C-alpha positions as CSV (number, residue, x, y, z in Angstrom):
1,X,123.3,142.0,-219.9
2,X,122.9,140.8,-223.3
3,X,124.7,142.6,-226.7
4,X,123.9,141.3,-229.9
5,X,126.3,141.6,-232.9
6,X,124.8,142.3,-236.1
7,X,125.2,143.1,-239.8
8,X,123.0,143.8,-242.4
9,X,125.1,141.9,-244.8
10,X,128.0,139.4,-244.6
11,X,132.2,140.1,-244.6
12,X,131.5,143.1,-242.6
13,X,133.8,142.1,-239.9
14,X,131.5,141.4,-237.6
15,X,132.7,138.1,-236.1
16,X,136.0,139.9,-235.5
17,X,134.1,142.3,-233.6
18,X,132.3,140.0,-231.6
19,X,135.5,137.9,-230.8
20,X,137.5,141.0,-229.8
21,X,134.9,142.4,-227.5
22,X,134.9,139.2,-225.8
23,X,138.3,139.4,-225.2
24,X,138.2,142.9,-223.9
25,X,135.9,142.2,-221.5
26,X,136.9,139.2,-220.3
27,X,139.7,140.4,-217.5
28,X,136.6,142.3,-216.2
29,X,133.5,140.4,-216.5
30,X,132.5,137.0,-216.5
31,X,132.0,136.6,-220.8
32,X,130.2,134.0,-222.7
33,X,130.1,134.7,-226.5
34,X,127.3,132.8,-227.9
35,X,127.5,131.9,-231.7
36,X,124.2,132.2,-233.5
37,X,125.6,132.4,-236.9
38,X,124.6,128.6,-237.1
39,X,125.0,128.0,-240.7
40,X,128.8,129.0,-240.5
41,X,129.8,129.7,-236.8
42,X,133.3,130.3,-237.0
43,X,133.7,132.3,-233.3
44,X,135.7,129.4,-232.9
45,X,138.6,130.1,-235.4
46,X,139.2,133.0,-233.5
47,X,138.8,131.6,-229.9
48,X,140.2,128.1,-230.4
49,X,138.5,127.0,-227.4
50,X,138.2,123.4,-225.8
51,X,134.9,122.2,-226.7
52,X,133.6,119.8,-223.5
53,X,130.1,119.4,-224.4
54,X,127.3,118.6,-227.2
55,X,124.0,118.3,-227.7
56,X,121.4,117.2,-230.4
57,X,118.9,119.6,-231.3
58,X,115.3,118.3,-232.8
59,X,112.2,119.4,-233.6
60,X,108.8,117.8,-233.4
61,X,107.9,116.0,-236.5
62,X,104.4,114.2,-237.1
63,X,104.2,110.2,-237.2
64,X,100.9,109.0,-238.7
65,X,98.9,105.9,-237.5
66,X,97.3,104.7,-240.2
67,X,94.9,102.3,-238.8
68,X,93.7,105.1,-236.6
69,X,93.2,107.8,-239.7
70,X,90.2,108.3,-241.3
71,X,91.9,110.5,-243.9
72,X,89.7,113.8,-242.9
73,X,92.2,115.9,-244.2
74,X,92.0,118.4,-241.3
75,X,96.0,118.1,-240.6
76,X,96.9,119.3,-243.8
77,X,94.3,122.0,-243.9
78,X,95.7,123.4,-240.7
79,X,99.5,122.9,-241.6
80,X,100.7,126.0,-243.5
81,X,104.0,124.6,-244.6
82,X,102.4,122.0,-246.7
83,X,104.4,119.4,-244.8
84,X,101.8,116.8,-244.8
85,X,99.3,116.0,-247.6
86,X,96.5,113.4,-247.4
87,X,95.6,111.3,-250.4
88,X,92.4,108.8,-250.4
89,X,93.6,106.4,-248.2
90,X,97.5,107.3,-247.5
91,X,99.1,110.1,-245.6
92,X,101.9,111.8,-246.7
93,X,104.9,113.5,-244.4
94,X,107.6,115.8,-245.4
95,X,109.9,116.4,-242.7
96,X,111.9,119.0,-244.0
97,X,109.1,121.0,-244.6
98,X,107.5,121.0,-240.9
99,X,108.2,123.8,-238.7
100,X,107.5,121.5,-235.5
101,X,104.3,123.8,-234.5
102,X,101.9,120.6,-233.6
103,X,99.0,121.7,-234.9
104,X,98.4,119.1,-237.1
105,X,98.6,116.3,-233.9
106,X,96.8,118.9,-231.6
107,X,93.8,118.8,-234.2
108,X,93.3,115.3,-235.6
109,X,90.0,113.8,-234.2
110,X,91.2,110.5,-233.9
111,X,94.7,111.1,-232.1
112,X,96.2,109.6,-235.0
113,X,99.2,111.6,-235.0
114,X,101.9,112.1,-232.4
115,X,105.3,113.2,-232.8
116,X,109.3,112.2,-232.8
117,X,112.3,114.2,-232.9
118,X,114.1,114.4,-236.1
119,X,117.5,116.1,-235.4
120,X,118.6,119.5,-237.5
121,X,121.7,120.5,-235.8
122,X,123.8,120.4,-232.1
123,X,124.9,122.8,-229.9
124,X,128.6,122.7,-228.7
125,X,130.0,124.5,-225.6
126,X,133.2,125.2,-224.4
127,X,136.1,127.5,-223.1
128,X,138.9,129.8,-224.3
129,X,140.9,131.4,-221.6
130,X,138.2,133.2,-219.9
131,X,135.6,133.0,-222.4
132,X,132.8,130.6,-222.1
133,X,131.6,129.9,-226.1
134,X,128.2,128.3,-227.0
135,X,127.6,127.7,-230.4
136,X,125.0,126.0,-232.5
137,X,125.5,124.5,-235.9
138,X,122.7,123.7,-238.2
139,X,123.0,120.3,-240.5
140,X,123.8,121.1,-244.1
141,X,120.7,120.4,-246.0
142,X,118.6,121.8,-243.5
143,X,116.6,125.0,-243.1
144,X,115.5,125.6,-239.9
145,X,117.9,127.7,-238.0
146,X,115.8,129.5,-235.3
147,X,115.2,126.4,-233.1
148,X,119.1,126.0,-232.9
149,X,119.5,129.5,-232.3
150,X,117.0,129.6,-229.7
151,X,118.9,126.3,-228.2
152,X,121.8,128.5,-227.9
153,X,120.2,131.4,-226.2
154,X,118.6,129.4,-223.3
155,X,122.7,128.7,-222.0
156,X,122.6,132.5,-221.8
157,X,124.1,133.3,-218.4
158,X,122.4,135.8,-216.1
159,X,125.0,136.7,-213.9
160,X,127.8,138.2,-216.6
161,X,127.7,139.6,-220.0
162,X,126.3,137.5,-223.2
163,X,127.4,138.6,-226.6
164,X,125.4,137.0,-229.2
165,X,126.4,136.6,-232.9
166,X,123.7,136.9,-234.9
167,X,123.5,135.8,-238.7
168,X,124.2,138.2,-241.5
169,X,121.2,139.4,-243.0
170,X,117.8,140.2,-242.0
171,X,115.5,137.1,-241.9
172,X,114.0,135.2,-239.5
173,X,117.4,133.7,-237.9
174,X,118.6,137.2,-237.4
175,X,115.2,138.1,-235.5
176,X,115.4,134.9,-233.5
177,X,118.8,136.1,-232.3
178,X,118.7,139.3,-231.6
179,X,115.3,139.5,-230.0
180,X,115.8,139.8,-226.2
181,X,118.8,141.9,-226.3
182,X,119.7,145.0,-224.2
183,X,121.6,146.2,-227.2
184,X,122.4,145.5,-230.5
185,X,126.1,146.3,-232.7
186,X,125.7,146.9,-236.3
187,X,128.7,146.7,-237.7
188,X,128.9,147.8,-241.3
189,X,131.3,149.2,-243.8
190,X,131.3,152.8,-245.5
191,X,130.0,151.7,-249.3
192,X,127.1,151.9,-250.7
193,X,125.9,148.5,-250.3
194,X,126.9,148.5,-246.5
195,X,124.8,151.8,-246.4
196,X,121.7,149.6,-248.1
197,X,122.1,147.0,-245.9
198,X,122.4,148.9,-243.1
199,X,119.4,150.7,-243.3
200,X,117.4,147.4,-243.5
201,X,119.3,146.4,-240.2
202,X,118.3,149.4,-238.5
203,X,114.8,149.0,-239.6
204,X,114.7,145.3,-238.1
205,X,116.4,146.4,-234.7
206,X,113.9,149.2,-234.3
207,X,111.0,147.0,-234.8
208,X,112.1,144.7,-232.3
209,X,112.5,147.6,-230.1
210,X,116.1,147.0,-229.3
211,X,118.1,150.3,-228.9
212,X,121.4,150.3,-231.5
213,X,124.6,152.0,-232.3
214,X,127.6,151.4,-235.4
215,X,130.7,149.8,-235.7
216,X,132.2,151.4,-238.7
217,X,134.8,148.7,-240.4
218,X,136.7,149.6,-242.9
219,X,137.1,153.4,-242.8
220,X,138.5,155.1,-245.4
221,X,136.7,153.4,-248.5
222,X,133.8,154.3,-250.0
223,X,132.0,157.7,-249.1
224,X,130.6,159.0,-246.3
225,X,126.8,157.7,-246.9
226,X,126.9,155.3,-244.0
227,X,127.9,158.4,-241.6
228,X,125.5,160.8,-243.1
229,X,122.7,158.1,-242.8
230,X,123.9,157.7,-238.6
231,X,124.0,161.3,-238.2
232,X,120.4,162.0,-240.0
233,X,118.9,158.8,-237.9
234,X,120.3,159.8,-234.7
235,X,122.2,156.6,-234.6
236,X,125.6,156.8,-232.9
237,X,128.9,156.0,-234.7
238,X,130.8,154.0,-231.3
239,X,133.6,152.6,-233.3
240,X,135.5,153.2,-236.3
241,X,138.0,151.1,-237.1
242,X,140.6,151.7,-240.2
243,X,141.0,149.7,-243.7
244,X,144.5,148.4,-242.3
245,X,146.4,145.6,-244.3
246,X,147.9,144.7,-241.0
247,X,144.1,143.8,-239.5
248,X,143.2,142.2,-242.4
249,X,146.6,139.4,-242.3
250,X,145.4,139.1,-238.4
251,X,141.6,138.1,-239.7
252,X,143.0,135.9,-242.3
253,X,144.8,133.9,-239.9
254,X,142.4,133.7,-237.4
255,X,143.6,136.1,-234.8
256,X,141.5,138.8,-233.0
257,X,141.9,142.1,-233.2
258,X,142.4,142.5,-229.4
259,X,145.0,139.9,-229.5
260,X,147.1,140.6,-232.4
261,X,147.0,144.6,-231.6
262,X,146.4,144.8,-227.7
263,X,146.4,148.2,-228.2
264,X,142.8,148.3,-229.4
265,X,141.8,146.7,-226.2
266,X,141.4,150.3,-224.7
267,X,138.9,151.0,-228.1
268,X,136.8,148.0,-227.2
269,X,136.5,148.9,-223.2
270,X,135.8,152.4,-224.1
271,X,132.9,150.8,-227.0
272,X,131.4,149.0,-224.0
273,X,131.4,151.7,-221.3
274,X,129.4,153.7,-224.5
275,X,127.0,151.0,-224.7
276,X,126.4,150.3,-220.6
277,X,126.0,154.3,-220.8
278,X,123.2,153.9,-223.5
279,X,121.5,151.0,-221.8
280,X,121.3,152.8,-218.5
281,X,120.0,155.8,-219.7
282,X,117.3,153.9,-221.7
283,X,116.3,152.1,-218.6
284,X,116.2,155.9,-216.6
285,X,114.0,157.0,-219.5
286,X,111.7,154.1,-219.2
287,X,111.0,154.6,-215.7
288,X,109.9,158.6,-216.0
């Protein structure tokens, strides 16, 4: 089972929910937490795992053999990202613009273009108690997060529960991280900004065909806009966490809600039970 934890904006408490859910479930299930927020992974701050493995992530970029090149410009014409430019007697490549699609080498009539790997980041894995952690880390200055997210997701277990900590927002990395999930938890806060970004996130998740529910964090601030929106769209609010100074203190010290306030464990277990019921109901409906 794959459950993604996402948010339309940063700072809603997505990582707190992901790590707390992982710890709550780890006594009963084989749990794996995949930190796909590769530009700023911070699940490790809360879980403090022992990292036992590391692997570089590369994308293929073009390498031109000028001796074979006839400067026909076909490679430049096919590149949608302007990562290759052909001059009168020279070819320029811009590796940081390249998306690694391979079209230039495939279409080169002279077979003058080969590919070489360019490192854009790493994935790391380890263990914290009963929770397996896999995290991706995009190299500073790089822009291509999806290849690292895909690499992290290839490590997902099939015989347990994989929780995917998704990047904030609704951009391409978010789509890559959520795709293929059985369910998506959308973490938000009851403010006008939270509502605006939740609506964008809901549209994205629905476009991907992934069922979703909402976790309402910092309840007690703002207004009722988020609850009214969820009611109108028939989106269940699966867990409500109040605005609480003690929770904020725990977060600032890198302590999960379940570890710092054990009474919350039962709430996260009930959250998982409700998610499981919704997934089962969807599966039954699809078979009718």
